[in-house]
N, C-alpha and C positions, 0 to 999 in steps of 0.2 A: 603245688601243681594240681592236686586233687580238688582243692577249693576252687581254683580258676576254672577247671573243667565242669564242676557242678554248677557254678554261676553261669557259664556259657550255655550249658544244657538247659538250665532253667529259663534263661533269656530267649533261646531259640524256641522252646516250647510255648512261651507266652506270645511270641511273635506269630508262630504258626496258629495258635488258637485265635488270635485277633484277625488273622487273614481268613481263616476257615469259617468263622461265624461271628456272632455278636460279642462285643466285649461284655463281660459279666455285669458291669456296673451301669450300662446304658441299654436302651432298646434300639433296635434298628428301624429304618424307615418302613412304613406300612405300605403294602400293595394289595390289589385285588387279585386273588388267584383265579385260574381257569376253573370254571364249574362245569362238570361233565354230566351230572344227572341229579334230578330232584324226583322224589317218588310221588305216587298218588296214594294218599292215606285216608283211612276212615277211622275216626276216633270219637269217643263220647265228649260232650261239652264239659268244660271246666276240668280238663285232664292235663296233667303235667307231661307234656309230650317232648320226647327227644327225637326231633325230626331229622332223619339222616340226609346228608348231602355228600355227593362224591366230588372230590376236588382232584385236580391234576396240577399240583404245584411244581415249579422248577426246583432244582436241587438246592437253591439258595433261599427258598421260602420255607419258614417254619412257624410254629406257634399260631395255628389258625384260631381266630375268634369269630363270633357271630353275634350281631345285634339284630333284633327283630322289631320291625315297625308294622303296625296294623292300621289299616284305614279302610273302612267299609268292608268290602269283600276281598280286599287285597292284603296279602301278607308279604312283606319284602324282607329278605334275608340279606343283611349287609355283612359280607364275609371279608375278612382282612387277614393277612399273614405278614410276619416280619420278613424283610428281605435283606439278608446280610451278604454282601459281596455281589459280584456281577454274575448274572445268569448265563452269559455267553460262554463261560468256562465250564458249564455243567456237563455237557454231553447229553445223551438220551436217558433221562432219569425214569421216564414212564409214569403212569398214573397209579395212585394208590387204590387198591381194590376195597380197602376198608373205608367206612364212612366217617366223616366229621359230623357232629350233631349240633343242631341249633335247638336250644331248649326254650319252650314257651308254654303258656297255658292256653288250651284250645278255647276259642270264643264260643258264642251261642250257636245253636244248630243252624246249618246252612252249608253252602258250597263256597269255598274260598280258593282264589288263585294264589299260589305261592310262587314267588319269583326271586331270582338272584341275577345280578348283572356282572359280566366280566368283559374283557377286551373284545370278545367275539360277539357280544350281544346279550340277550336275555334268555335265561333258561327257566322253564316253568314246570311246576308240578301242581297238584290239586290236593286240597284237604277238604274232605267231607266230614262235617261234624254232625253226628247223629246218635241219639240215645238208644235207638232200636237196632241199628245195623251192627254186624260183627266188626270188631276192631281189626285193622290190618295196616301195616306200614312197612314197606320194604323197597329198597332201591331196585330198579330194573337191572337184570343181569346182562342184557345185551350191551355190547361195546366194551366189555372188559378185556 
């Protein structure tokens, strides 16, 4: 009797884990999360920057990744999250106050438009690359 109960409990736990999130052996489909803020930053050239991004993922979205494409004076942040399960069953999860970071090396001196796209459109920030200006990079606190 104890063996059957243990097997049943183990099976139920595995089913619950599969329903609640991604199976451990595979990844879930990728989605673009809602982006709520990008900062204005000033950094020196050729600097390993952790550019902060505020996301507002639904409760079924996890494991944010960021790839960065640079073209001229534009820097595009391609943000993706794994979406495991249906977001309609989430309820009001709310936005995360902590940032996700996109890591890249700052380009040559100049002013760059940093952008990310989500279902609502494009969110923009600015990166000023200057060897003489003081470094600063922080997300805006409004809207938290």
